[in-house]
N, C-alpha and C positions, 0 to 999 in steps of 0.2 A: 237285633238279632241278625248277623249276617250269616248266609248259606253260600259256599261256592261250588257251583255247578258249571261243568266244562270250563272251569276258568274263568266264569263271570259271576261277579257280585250278584246275588240275589237278596234284597232285601225285603222284609217285611211291610205290608202295606202301610202302616204309621210311618215308617222310617223313609219309604219312597215319597210320600206326600211334602213331608218335611224338607226333603232334598228338592224337589219340583219348585216349591215354594221360596227357597233361599236362591235356586238357580234361575226362576222365571219362566221355566218351561220344560216340558215332558222330554221333548227332543233334546235338550240341552244335558239333562240327566242322563239320558241314553248314550250320547257322544261320550261323556266322561267316564260313565262305568264301564264302555266299550274300551276306550283307550287304557283306563287304569288296568282292567283284566288283561288285555294282550298287548300292551306297551305301544300299538300303533294299529292303523287301520284305514282304510279307504273309504270313502263315502259310499259308494254301491254296496260294499260288504256291509257296513254297519245299517243301512236302511234294509238290506234283506234281512240281515240276523233279525231287527226288530218287527219287519212286515210293515215299513213305514215308507212314505214317498221319500225318493231319493233327494228332491229339493231341501226338504225339511233340514236333513241331516247336513248337506252341503252348506247351507246358509247359515248354521250352527257351528260348525266346523270354519267358517270364514270369519264369522264373529268373535269366536275363542280365540282364533290366531292374530286377529287383529287386536284383541284385547291382551295379548301376550301371555294367553294362557295355555294354548298349545303351539308347536312349531311344525312345519311340514318341510318335505324335502320332495325331490322328484326322483320317480324309479321308473325310467322309461317313459311311458305316456300318461302314469298313474300318479296323483300326489298322495303322498302317504303323510297322515297326520300323527 
C-alpha cells in the first residue's frame, strides 16, 4: 500500500525491503523515491531530507546518471537531477 505524504511516496516496510533488494541499496531507493515524488532534486537537499550523509546520495546520483536512469542539468553552481 502506498501513502502520499508531503508529495513523497511512503511505502510499507515489506514493500520498502523489496525495493531495496531490487535496487541494491537503501540510498538508491531514497534517491529514486525523492526524484519520483518531486521531479528533481539536488544531492544536499535529498541527503538533508533523509538525514543521511551527502556523499552516499551524491554517489548514487552519479551512478544512476552513468547508467542512464537519471539525467542532470546545471542550475548556477548546483547540479539538479
